[in-house]
C-alpha positions in Angstrom: 12.6 -88.3 46.8 9.5 -88.7 48.8 9.6 -89.5 52.4 7.9 -92.8 53.7 4.6 -92.2 55.4 4.0 -93.2 58.9 0.3 -93.2 60.1 0.1 -92.8 63.8 -3.3 -93.7 65.4 -4.2 -92.3 68.7 -1.4 -89.9 68.2 -1.5 -87.9 71.4 1.7 -85.8 71.5 3.3 -87.6 68.4 5.6 -89.8 70.4 5.9 -92.5 67.6 5.8 -89.7 65.0 8.7 -87.7 66.4 10.8 -90.8 66.5 9.9 -91.8 63.0 10.5 -88.3 61.7 14.0 -88.6 63.1 14.5 -91.7 60.9 13.3 -89.9 57.8 9.5 -90.5 57.8 6.7 -88.0 57.4 4.0 -88.5 60.0 0.2 -88.2 59.8 -1.5 -88.6 63.1 -5.1 -89.3 63.8 -6.7 -88.5 67.3 -10.0 -87.1 68.6 -8.2 -84.2 70.4 -5.1 -82.0 69.6 -3.2 -82.5 72.8 -0.2 -80.4 71.6 -2.6 -77.4 71.3 -4.4 -78.3 74.6 -1.0 -78.2 76.6 0.5 -75.5 74.6 3.3 -77.6 73.1 4.3 -77.2 69.5 3.6 -80.1 67.2 6.8 -81.9 66.3 8.3 -80.8 62.9 7.3 -83.4 60.3 4.1 -84.4 62.0 0.6 -83.5 61.0 -2.7 -84.1 62.7 -6.1 -85.2 61.4 -8.9 -84.8 64.1 -10.9 -87.9 63.5 -12.1 -90.7 65.6 -10.3 -94.0 64.6 -13.5 -95.9 64.7 -14.6 -94.0 61.6 -11.3 -94.5 59.6 -11.2 -96.6 56.3 -8.2 -98.5 55.2 -8.1 -96.7 51.9 -6.9 -93.6 53.7 -3.6 -95.5 54.3 -2.9 -96.9 51.0 0.4 -94.9 50.8 1.6 -95.7 54.4 4.9 -97.4 54.8 4.1 -98.0 58.5 1.0 -97.8 60.7 1.3 -97.6 64.5 -1.3 -97.3 67.2 -1.1 -96.5 70.9 -4.7 -96.9 72.2 -5.5 -95.5 75.5 -4.6 -97.9 78.3 -5.2 -95.8 81.5 -8.4 -97.6 82.3 -6.4 -101.0 82.4 -3.2 -99.5 84.1 -5.3 -98.0 86.8 -6.9 -101.4 87.6 -3.5 -102.9 88.1 -2.7 -100.4 91.0 -2.8 -102.0 94.6 -5.5 -99.6 95.8 -8.9 -101.0 96.8 -10.9 -98.3 95.0 -9.0 -99.2 91.7 -9.9 -102.9 92.2 -13.5 -101.9 92.7 -14.0 -100.0 89.3 -16.3 -101.4 86.7 -14.7 -103.1 83.7 -13.0 -100.7 81.2 -14.8 -99.8 78.0 -13.7 -102.2 75.3 -15.5 -100.4 72.3 -12.3 -100.0 70.5 -11.7 -103.8 70.4 -15.3 -104.8 69.9 -15.7 -103.0 66.6 
């Protein structure tokens, strides 16, 4: 029997994928960097990575997906919520991901 497919957008270190694999899924993650390689951490078993910008994805790539999750970068928003004056003085975050 084939495992259900989880598509993990902005996969990073495969946090969603690792949990889903523990529940019987197979995970294919998409990101623009290989964070596991960059920090020398092994990729979780049952997770694969495709280096591709999510802005270039097409829905047909996911026709077999049982579940799609996304964890877009939020540091720019989180940083502005800090009580420091310099954080409050930053320009607005880049909303390219949401404007497309």
